[in-house]
Rosetta silent file (secondary structure, phi, psi, omega in degrees, C-alpha in Angstrom):
SEQUENCE: XXXXXXXXXXXXXXXXXXXXXXXXXXXXXXXXXXXXXXXXXXXXXXXXXXXXXXXXXXXXXXXXXXXXXXXXXXXXXXXXXXXXXXXXXXXXXXXXXXXXXXXXXXXXXXXXX
SCORE:     score description
SCORE:     0.000 S_00000001
   1 L     0.000  135.945 -177.253   -0.016   -0.048   -0.057 S_00000001
   2 L   -67.124  134.882  175.728    1.305    3.460   -0.999 S_00000001
   3 L   -69.054  148.480 -174.345    2.028    5.714    1.986 S_00000001
   4 L   -76.161  112.557  179.972   -0.390    8.599    2.616 S_00000001
   5 L  -111.592  132.185  171.919    1.386   11.856    1.567 S_00000001
   6 L  -111.987  147.079 -176.610    0.101   15.290    2.196 S_00000001
   7 E  -117.669  141.911  175.250    1.471   18.345    0.377 S_00000001
   8 E   -75.083  162.811  172.977    1.687   21.965    1.528 S_00000001
   9 H   -56.608  -37.183 -179.829    0.174   24.708   -0.501 S_00000001
  10 H   -66.672  -42.614 -178.851    3.704   25.870   -1.469 S_00000001
  11 H   -65.303  -38.293 -175.055    4.658   22.349   -2.770 S_00000001
  12 H   -74.744  -39.835  179.580    1.430   22.143   -4.849 S_00000001
  13 H   -61.652  -36.336  178.768    1.870   25.682   -6.184 S_00000001
  14 H   -68.414  -41.442  177.168    5.440   24.759   -7.202 S_00000001
  15 H   -51.806  -42.418 -171.394    4.125   21.597   -8.955 S_00000001
  16 H  -106.425    3.695 -179.242    1.903   23.654  -11.315 S_00000001
  17 L    57.165   45.106  178.362    4.059   26.864  -11.343 S_00000001
  18 L  -129.454  170.017  177.003    1.221   28.984   -9.990 S_00000001
  19 L   -81.840  150.059 -179.911    0.738   31.190   -6.956 S_00000001
  20 H   -61.666  -29.995  175.847   -0.681   29.825   -3.734 S_00000001
  21 H   -64.790  -33.908  176.009   -3.414   32.424   -3.970 S_00000001
  22 H   -66.258  -41.422  176.603   -4.611   30.915   -7.221 S_00000001
  23 H   -57.384  -44.600 -179.628   -4.933   27.603   -5.508 S_00000001
  24 H   -64.882  -39.686  173.886   -6.951   29.067   -2.716 S_00000001
  25 H   -59.578  -52.252  178.226   -9.194   30.745   -5.371 S_00000001
  26 H   -57.300  -36.874  176.025   -9.733   27.528   -7.321 S_00000001
  27 H   -54.939  -42.311  175.985  -10.566   25.881   -4.017 S_00000001
  28 H   -71.070  -32.186 -176.265  -13.521   28.213   -3.655 S_00000001
  29 H   -88.229  -26.617 -178.982  -14.602   27.802   -7.277 S_00000001
  30 L  -118.511  117.829 -175.456  -14.213   24.030   -7.711 S_00000001
  31 L   -74.529   -9.241  178.129  -15.805   21.879   -4.976 S_00000001
  32 L   -80.640  -11.242  176.304  -13.631   18.883   -6.010 S_00000001
  33 L  -103.186  108.115  177.602  -10.597   20.642   -4.500 S_00000001
  34 L  -144.467   80.551 -175.240  -10.923   20.427   -0.757 S_00000001
  35 L   -66.793  155.788  172.559   -7.624   20.077    1.028 S_00000001
  36 E   -64.914  151.195  177.228   -7.472   19.082    4.719 S_00000001
  37 E  -129.526  132.386  175.750   -7.086   22.013    7.049 S_00000001
  38 L   -76.942  176.980  179.232   -5.389   22.036   10.464 S_00000001
  39 L   -58.679  -27.799 -177.089   -6.851   23.991   13.409 S_00000001
  40 L   -91.432   -1.833  173.246   -4.713   27.000   12.356 S_00000001
  41 L    96.811    3.654  176.583   -6.064   26.735    8.806 S_00000001
  42 L   -66.970  128.963  177.508   -2.947   25.309    7.123 S_00000001
  43 E   -83.000  146.995 -179.621   -3.934   23.465    3.995 S_00000001
  44 E  -138.998  110.282 -178.267   -2.680   19.942    3.391 S_00000001
  45 E   -84.780  131.823  174.681   -3.364   18.533   -0.130 S_00000001
  46 L   -94.100  171.236  179.690   -4.061   14.884   -0.793 S_00000001
  47 H   -57.457  -38.141 -179.925   -3.433   13.126   -4.097 S_00000001
  48 H   -68.650  -31.034  174.933   -7.129   13.521   -5.105 S_00000001
  49 H   -65.484  -44.701 -174.994   -6.860   17.264   -4.467 S_00000001
  50 H   -66.419  -37.937 -179.827   -3.755   17.382   -6.708 S_00000001
  51 H   -66.302  -36.505  178.653   -5.581   15.373   -9.495 S_00000001
  52 H   -66.476  -44.177  176.073   -8.447   17.804   -9.335 S_00000001
  53 H   -56.424  -43.147  179.998   -6.023   20.714   -9.586 S_00000001
  54 H   -59.132  -41.959 -174.529   -4.338   19.028  -12.554 S_00000001
  55 H   -74.472  -35.031  179.050   -7.668   18.829  -14.463 S_00000001
  56 H   -67.787  -44.400  177.157   -8.542   22.492  -13.603 S_00000001
  57 H   -55.842  -44.900 -179.362   -4.994   23.515  -14.658 S_00000001
  58 H   -62.410  -43.871 -178.165   -5.291   21.591  -17.884 S_00000001
  59 H   -74.128  -40.245 -177.568   -8.604   23.143  -18.814 S_00000001
  60 H   -79.955  -57.364 -168.162   -7.835   26.766  -17.665 S_00000001
  61 H   -85.957  -34.152 -179.143   -4.138   27.237  -18.279 S_00000001
  62 H   -90.872  -39.416 -178.396   -3.472   24.782  -21.145 S_00000001
  63 L   -94.066  -15.794  178.638   -6.766   24.798  -23.068 S_00000001
  64 L    75.427   26.625  176.034   -7.611   28.399  -22.178 S_00000001
  65 L   -76.864  153.708  173.443  -11.109   27.857  -20.916 S_00000001
  66 L   -77.771  167.040  177.437  -12.690   30.349  -18.533 S_00000001
  67 H   -56.728  -43.988  176.018  -13.512   29.122  -14.999 S_00000001
  68 H   -60.066  -43.507  175.381  -17.164   28.786  -15.958 S_00000001
  69 H   -57.666  -47.951  175.943  -16.127   26.848  -19.102 S_00000001
  70 H   -55.516  -47.819  177.988  -13.978   24.530  -16.972 S_00000001
  71 H   -60.685  -43.175 -175.772  -16.808   23.914  -14.519 S_00000001
  72 H   -67.606  -42.166 -178.519  -19.236   23.107  -17.281 S_00000001
  73 H   -62.898  -47.368  177.785  -16.741   20.716  -18.973 S_00000001
  74 H   -67.041  -31.785  177.642  -16.057   18.939  -15.745 S_00000001
  75 H   -72.693  -43.571 -172.296  -19.824   18.713  -14.889 S_00000001
  76 H   -75.377  -36.392 -174.504  -20.852   17.529  -18.371 S_00000001
  77 L  -160.426   75.676 -176.671  -18.067   14.926  -19.083 S_00000001
  78 H   -70.965  -34.659  178.191  -15.415   14.695  -16.395 S_00000001
  79 H   -58.521  -41.842 -178.596  -14.247   11.190  -17.625 S_00000001
  80 H   -66.798  -39.414 -178.277  -13.481   12.590  -21.084 S_00000001
  81 H   -65.001  -39.690  179.894  -11.557   15.512  -19.544 S_00000001
  82 H   -64.644  -50.441  174.619   -9.509   13.046  -17.416 S_00000001
  83 H   -49.179  -50.916 -177.904   -8.857   10.927  -20.523 S_00000001
  84 H   -66.042  -42.648  178.364   -7.749   13.866  -22.663 S_00000001
  85 H   -56.957  -42.682  178.588   -5.520   15.211  -19.850 S_00000001
  86 H   -63.266  -38.996  174.691   -3.818   11.924  -19.539 S_00000001
  87 H   -63.068  -49.759  179.964   -3.196   11.842  -23.321 S_00000001
  88 H   -55.201  -49.384  179.590   -1.833   15.330  -23.286 S_00000001
  89 H   -62.463  -41.484  177.759    0.532   14.519  -20.379 S_00000001
  90 H   -62.212  -39.119  175.549    1.756   11.337  -22.083 S_00000001
  91 H   -63.178  -42.406  173.470    2.410   13.297  -25.303 S_00000001
  92 H   -57.403  -42.471  176.949    4.406   15.857  -23.344 S_00000001
  93 H   -59.865  -52.785 -179.365    6.461   13.090  -21.905 S_00000001
  94 H   -56.755  -43.645 -179.170    7.114   11.561  -25.298 S_00000001
  95 H   -62.303  -43.382  179.935    8.046   14.950  -26.718 S_00000001
  96 H   -63.615  -43.557  177.333   10.524   15.518  -23.887 S_00000001
  97 H   -61.506  -45.316  178.363   12.076   12.064  -24.485 S_00000001
  98 H   -63.682  -37.439  179.965   12.435   12.735  -28.244 S_00000001
  99 H   -64.524  -40.369  177.614   14.014   16.060  -27.615 S_00000001
 100 H   -60.568  -46.746  179.597   16.534   14.466  -25.266 S_00000001
 101 H   -61.878  -39.669  177.940   17.293   11.819  -27.873 S_00000001
 102 H   -62.993  -41.513  176.583   17.724   14.506  -30.566 S_00000001
 103 H   -66.163  -38.230  174.056   20.181   16.340  -28.350 S_00000001
 104 H   -61.838  -45.354  176.917   22.148   13.186  -27.751 S_00000001
 105 H   -61.770  -39.349  177.996   22.337   12.421  -31.413 S_00000001
 106 H   -62.915  -42.950  177.913   23.474   15.943  -32.147 S_00000001
 107 H   -62.935  -40.679  178.349   26.227   15.647  -29.544 S_00000001
 108 H   -60.566  -42.802  178.679   27.234   12.319  -30.814 S_00000001
 109 H   -60.135  -40.443 -179.553   27.324   13.659  -34.358 S_00000001
 110 H   -62.815  -39.097 -177.228   29.654   16.518  -33.257 S_00000001
 111 H   -73.730  -26.545 -178.944   32.113   14.042  -31.750 S_00000001
 112 H   -78.736  -34.833 -179.443   32.188   11.974  -34.909 S_00000001
 113 L   -88.006    0.000    0.000   32.952   14.793  -37.378 S_00000001
């Protein structure tokens, strides 16, 4: 069984390269994002919160939807949004790997000539 990990708001903000204030705003707008809070109000994000943030980030920051558009998309067809986000994420990984290979080939070519 995977250990239960909680993330601070700073860690999550860094994961998505956004401000902590944006995460707090999204928390108010999207009811699927509900981190645990300590007595002092410190937010602790679970994996399911991070996955919800990932979907919102994909729709708003990558696809350019408004918050209302993202809410509608998640309400109408959340499974399709999840599927598409996973495909985009996989394609980004493949692109990164291909760029690394291209750099390695270029470096190897320089050493040969």
